[in-house]
C-alpha positions in Angstrom: 0.2 0.1 0.1 1.5 3.2 -1.3 0.8 6.4 1.1 1.2 10.1 0.5 2.1 12.0 3.3 3.8 15.2 4.7 6.7 14.8 7.3 5.7 17.0 10.1 8.8 17.0 12.2 12.2 14.6 13.5 12.0 12.2 16.4 14.1 10.7 18.7 15.9 8.0 16.7 16.0 10.7 13.7 13.0 9.3 11.8 10.2 11.9 10.2 7.0 11.9 11.5 3.6 11.6 9.5 0.1 10.8 10.1 -2.5 8.7 7.8 -6.2 8.0 9.7 -5.2 8.6 12.9 -1.7 6.5 13.5 1.9 8.1 14.0 3.8 7.3 10.6 7.4 7.1 11.0 9.9 7.5 8.2 13.5 7.3 7.5 15.5 9.8 5.3 13.3 12.6 5.5 13.4 16.5 6.1 10.4 17.9 8.1 8.2 19.7 5.1 8.7 16.9 2.7 6.1 15.9 1.1 6.3 11.8 0.0 5.0 8.6 -1.3 5.7 6.2 0.9 5.6 2.5 0.7 4.3 0.9 4.5 7.2 -1.8 5.9 5.1 -2.5 9.1 1.6 -1.9 10.3 1.3 -1.9 13.9 -1.6 -0.9 16.1 -0.3 2.0 17.4 1.2 3.4 14.6 3.3 2.7 11.0 6.6 1.9 10.0 6.8 3.5 6.4 9.8 3.8 3.7 10.0 6.7 1.1 9.5 5.3 -2.5 9.6 8.8 -4.4 10.4 12.3 -3.1 7.1 14.0 -4.1 7.8 17.9 -3.0 11.1 18.3 -1.3 11.1 20.5 1.7 13.0 23.8 1.9 15.2 22.5 4.6 16.3 19.6 2.7 19.4 19.0 0.7 20.7 16.2 -1.5 22.9 13.9 0.0 26.4 14.1 -0.6 27.4 10.5 -0.5 25.6 8.4 -3.3 24.8 5.3 -1.0 23.1 7.9 1.7 19.5 5.7 2.6 20.4 2.7 1.4 24.2 2.2 4.0 23.1 1.7 7.4 25.6 4.6 8.3 24.1 7.8 8.2 20.7 9.1 8.8 20.7 13.0 8.5 22.7 13.7 5.1 19.7 15.1 3.5 19.7 17.9 5.8 22.2 20.8 5.8 24.3 20.7 9.3 23.0 23.6 10.7 19.3 22.0 10.7 21.1 18.8 12.0 22.7 20.5 14.8 19.0 22.3 15.6 17.3 19.4 15.7 19.8 17.3 18.1 19.0 20.2 20.7 15.8 20.5 20.3 15.5 16.4 20.3 17.9 16.5 23.2 16.4 19.2 25.1 12.4 17.9 25.0 13.6 14.0 26.2 14.8 15.3 29.5 11.8 17.9 29.7 9.7 15.2 28.5 11.1 12.6 31.3 10.8 15.5 34.3 14.6 15.2 35.3 14.9 18.8 34.0 13.9 22.3 33.6 14.6 24.6 31.0 16.6 27.2 32.8 19.6 24.2 33.1 19.4 23.1 29.4 22.8 24.4 27.4 22.6 24.8 24.1 24.6 22.0 21.7 28.0 22.3 21.0 28.3 21.5 17.2 30.9 20.0 15.8 33.4 21.7 14.1 33.5 19.5 10.6 30.7 18.0 9.6 32.9 15.3 7.2 36.4 13.8 7.2 35.8 13.1 11.1 36.0 10.0 12.3 39.3 8.2 13.5 37.7 4.9 13.8 35.6 3.0 11.1 34.8 -0.9 10.9 34.3 -1.9 7.3 32.0 -5.1 6.5 33.6 -7.8 3.9 31.6 -10.4 2.0 33.1 -13.1 -0.7 30.0 -12.9 -3.4 29.4 -15.4 -6.2 30.4 -12.0 -8.3 33.2 -10.9 -6.3 34.6 -9.6 -2.7 32.8 -6.7 -1.3 33.7 -4.4 1.2 31.4 -1.4 3.0 28.7 -1.3 5.3 25.5 -3.0 6.8 22.3 -2.0 4.5 20.0 -0.6 7.1 18.7 -3.5 9.5 20.2 -6.1 7.5 23.3 -8.0 7.2 24.2 -7.3 3.2 26.9 -5.3 2.6 26.5 -2.1 0.2 29.7 -2.3 -1.5 30.8 1.3 -0.5 34.1 2.7 -2.6 34.5 5.7 0.1 33.0 7.3 3.1 32.8 10.9 3.5 32.4 10.5 7.6 36.6 8.7 7.6 39.5 11.0 8.4 41.5 10.7 5.1 44.3 8.4 6.1 41.3 5.8 7.1 40.1 6.4 3.1 43.8 6.0 2.1 44.4 2.7 3.5 40.8 1.5 3.0 41.5 2.5 -0.9 44.4 0.4 -0.5 42.9 -2.8 1.4 39.9 -2.8 -1.0 42.5 -3.5 -4.2 44.5 -5.7 -2.2 42.1 -8.3 0.2 40.4 -10.2 -3.0 43.7 -11.4 -3.8 44.0 -12.8 0.0 44.3 -16.8 0.5 41.5 -16.6 2.5 39.4 -13.6 1.5 35.8 -15.8 2.6 37.5 -15.6 6.3 37.2 -12.3 6.8 34.4 -10.6 7.6 35.5 -7.4 8.8 38.0 -5.2 8.8 38.6 -1.8 11.6 40.8 0.7 10.2 41.4 3.6 13.0 44.4 6.7 12.5 46.1 9.0 15.2 45.6 12.6 15.7 48.8 12.8 13.5 47.7 10.8 10.9 49.1 7.3 11.1 46.7 4.3 10.3 46.4 1.3 12.1 44.2 -1.7 11.0 42.4 -5.0 12.8 41.3 -7.7 10.9 38.6 -9.9 12.2 39.3 -13.5 10.8 37.6 -17.0 11.7 39.5 -19.3 13.6 40.9 -21.5 11.0 42.0 -18.8 8.9 44.8 -17.5 11.2 47.9 -18.9 10.1 47.2 -19.0 6.5 46.0 -15.0 6.8 49.0 -14.1 8.9 51.7 -13.9 7.1 50.0 -12.5 4.2 48.4 -9.6 6.3 51.9 -8.5 7.8 52.8 -8.1 3.8 50.3 -6.1 3.2 50.5 -3.9 5.9 53.8 -3.2 5.4 53.2 -2.3 1.5 50.2 -0.2 2.8 52.3 1.6 5.1 50.2 1.2 8.2 49.9 -0.9 11.6 48.0 -4.2 11.6 46.2 -6.7 13.9 44.2 -9.7 13.3 41.6 -10.9 15.9 39.6 -14.3 15.5 37.3 -14.3 18.4 36.9 -12.3 21.6 39.0 -9.1 22.3 41.3 -11.6 23.9 42.7 -13.2 20.6 43.7 -9.8 19.4 47.4 -10.3 18.4 49.7 -7.9 16.5 50.8 -8.6 13.1 52.7 -5.6 12.0 53.8 -2.3 13.6 52.2 -0.7 16.4 48.7 -0.8 16.6 45.6 1.2 18.1 46.1 4.8 18.0 47.0 8.1 19.7 44.6 11.2 20.7 45.5 14.5 22.0 43.5 15.6 24.6 44.4 18.8 27.6 46.6 22.0 27.7 49.5 21.0 27.8 48.7 18.2 25.6 48.7 14.6 26.4 49.0 12.0 24.2 47.1 8.9 25.2 48.0 5.9 23.8 45.3 2.8 22.7 46.3 -0.3 22.1 44.4 -2.4 19.5 40.7 -3.0 19.9 40.4 -0.2 22.6 38.0 2.4 22.8 38.8 6.1 22.0 35.9 8.5 20.7 35.9 8.3 17.2 35.6 12.4 16.5 38.5 13.2 18.2 38.4 17.5 18.1 35.2 17.0 19.8 36.8 14.7 22.6 38.8 17.5 23.1 35.9 20.0 23.8 34.1 17.6 26.1 37.2 16.6 28.0 37.7 21.0 28.3 34.1 21.1 29.3 34.1 17.9 31.9 37.4 19.8 33.4 35.5 23.1 33.8 32.3 21.1 35.3 34.2 19.3 37.7 36.1 22.8 39.4 38.3 20.8 41.3 41.4 22.7 43.6 44.3 20.0 43.6 42.5 18.6 47.1 40.1 16.5 45.7 39.5 12.5 45.8 37.6 11.3 42.2 36.3 8.7 40.7 36.1 7.8 37.4 34.0 5.3 36.1 34.2 3.3 32.6 37.9 5.5 32.6 38.8 3.8 29.4 42.5 4.2 29.1 42.2 7.9 31.0 40.9 10.6 28.2 39.4 12.1 31.7 41.2 10.8 34.5 44.7 12.3 33.5 43.1 15.5 32.7 41.9 15.8 36.1 45.0 14.2 38.0 46.4 17.6 36.8 43.9 19.5 39.0 42.8 16.9 41.7 44.0 15.4 44.8 43.6 11.6 43.8 41.8 10.1 41.4 40.9 6.5 40.9 39.6 4.5 37.6 37.8 1.9 36.9 37.0 -0.3 33.6 35.9 -3.4 33.0 38.4 -3.9 30.1 42.3 -4.9 31.4 43.8 -4.1 28.5 42.5 -0.6 28.5 43.5 -0.4 32.6 46.8 -1.1 31.1 46.4 1.2 28.6 45.6 4.1 31.4 48.8 3.4 33.8 51.2 3.3 31.0 49.3 6.9 29.6 49.5 7.8 33.3 53.4 6.9 34.1 54.5 8.3 30.8 53.3 11.6 31.6 55.0 11.6 35.3 51.2 11.0 37.1 51.2 9.2 40.5 48.2 10.5 42.0 46.4 7.9 40.4 45.1 4.2 40.6 43.7 2.2 37.8 41.1 -0.7 38.8 40.4 -3.5 36.2 36.6 -4.5 37.4 32.7 -3.1 36.7 32.1 -0.4 37.8 29.1 -1.3 40.1 30.2 -1.1 43.7 33.1 0.9 43.1 31.8 4.5 44.4 31.3 2.3 48.2 35.1 0.2 47.9 37.7 3.2 47.5 36.6 5.9 50.3 34.6 8.6 50.1 34.8 10.8 47.0 34.3 14.6 46.8 33.8 14.0 42.8 32.3 11.2 40.6 32.4 10.8 36.3 30.9 8.4 35.0 31.0 8.2 31.1 29.0 4.4 30.2 28.1 2.8 27.1 25.1 3.2 25.4 22.9 1.2 27.7 23.4 3.9 30.4 24.8 2.8 34.4 21.7 2.5 36.5 22.9 -0.2 38.4 25.4 2.4 39.5 23.0 5.0 40.9 21.8 3.5 43.8 26.2 3.4 44.8 26.3 6.9 43.7 22.7 7.3 46.2 24.5 5.7 49.0 28.2 7.2 48.6 26.5 11.2 48.2 29.8 12.9 46.4 29.2 16.4 46.3 29.2 16.4 42.0 28.3 13.8 39.8 29.2 14.9 36.0 27.8 12.4 33.9 28.8 11.9 29.9 26.2 10.0 28.2 25.7 8.9 24.6 21.8 8.0 24.7 19.2 10.8 25.7 17.3 7.9 26.9 19.3 6.2 29.1 21.0 9.4 31.0 16.7 10.6 31.9 16.7 7.2 33.1 19.5 7.3 35.3 18.9 10.6 36.7 15.6 10.2 37.3 16.7 8.5 40.6 19.1 11.1 41.7 16.8 14.1 41.3 14.8 11.9 43.3 16.9 11.7 45.9 18.8 14.3 46.8 20.2 15.7 43.8 19.8 18.4 41.4 20.6 18.7 37.8 22.7 22.0 37.6 23.1 21.8 33.4 22.9 19.4 30.8 24.3 19.8 27.2 24.2 18.3 24.4 27.6 17.7 21.8 27.4 16.8 18.5 30.1 13.7 18.0 28.8 12.4 15.3 27.7 15.0 12.2 24.7 12.6 9.6 23.7 11.0 12.4 20.8 11.7 14.9 23.3 10.4 17.6 23.5 13.0 20.6 26.7 12.6 23.1 26.1 15.0 26.3 27.5 16.3 29.6 25.0 16.5 32.3 26.7 17.7 35.9 24.5 17.0 38.9 25.1 18.5 42.4 24.3 17.3 46.1 21.1 19.5 47.7 22.3 20.3 51.4 
C-alpha cells in the first residue's frame, strides 16, 4: 500500500513523523516539510513504519545527500539535512527528551556544541566484507540487515583511513582466505598514522597472518588480527591502536588495538575541556572516574585533583591507562580493572564522581551513588534515553541537575553525546 504523506517533524531515533488515519507514521531519511510517497513496511496497532518510494515535493530544509549510498548504507540518517539543521534538531530532541522525562527544567538546558567539521571526522571505522558469487564486497551493512552495501569511500572517514581503505579494497580480493574475513577496523591517530584490525575466522589465522603482514608493510600502516573475543587480538605488523591528544598542555593517550577512543577527536577535546571546567577542582579533591577507559578524563583531572581512582572492566584499557599516566609523570592515580558497579563504595569517599558509560547507561551504579553521596556527579552520556532513566533516581533523592548540554560527535546521524552535572542538595 502506498501513502502520500507530509513530514511534520523529526523524532528521537532520527525518523520523520507523519500522520495517516489517526496513526503516527515513522519514515527514515526525510526532512520536515517533505511531501513523500511511501510504502508501508510494518503496520502496528498504534503506529506505522514506512519507507520513501518517491520524493513528491522537497522541503526547503532539504539538501541532496552528498554520498551516493546515503539512504541505503545504514551509517548515516541525516545527510539530507544541512549541517545547521542537524545541529538544531539534535539540540531540540535532547532538550525535549529531558524535559518530557521530568529530570530537567528549561533553565538548566544549554545549547548544543556543534562539531567543527561535518565530514572527515571519524578516526575509526568498521568495514564489513563479504565474498559473493560476483566478487569480494567491502562497505557497510544496509539498515537492519547483514547485506553489505559496496562502498568505495566513506565521507565521514579521516583522510588516512580513506587512503588505507582504498588500498585494502584493491588487495583484499586476492587474500588467500578472503571468505574468512568478515570485518576490517581501520583507525588513525591524530597525526594521521593508520592501523588496521582484521577480524578472521579461527581456521584462517595461520594462512592469513603472513599475508596480512606483507600487505600492511606495503600499505604503510600497522596491523593486528582478531579471531574471537578481544582477548584473541595479536599484533601482525607495527604498533597497532591509535594515539589521541587531550588537554592543554597536550597529553598523548595511547589506545591499544581493540581499545575504545571517541571517534571524533576534535569534539572529544572540547568535551574534556568542558568536563575539567565542570569538575571545578582545586588540587585537593578525591575523584572517581567510572568507565575510565585509557584515561581520557582521568589524566586531565589528575593534573587538577588530589587523587583519582579510575575503574574500567576491560583490562587492556587499564594497562593503557597506567602506561599513559606513567609516561606523563602522573602518580596521583590508581586504576582498577573491574566492573563499575560497587566501585563508589569500595575505595573510600569521593568529592566528585565522573561516569562515561556505554549506550546502555549505568542504572545499577545510581544506587551506589545515592549511598556514597558525592558532592558532585558529572555524567557523560551517549544516549539521552538511558541518561534520563539514570538521572531520575538522583534528582528524586537529594540531587539537583545543575546543567545538561548536548555535544555533536556524530554529524550526519541523529546520535547525541551530552554532559550533565548534578550537585548534592544541602
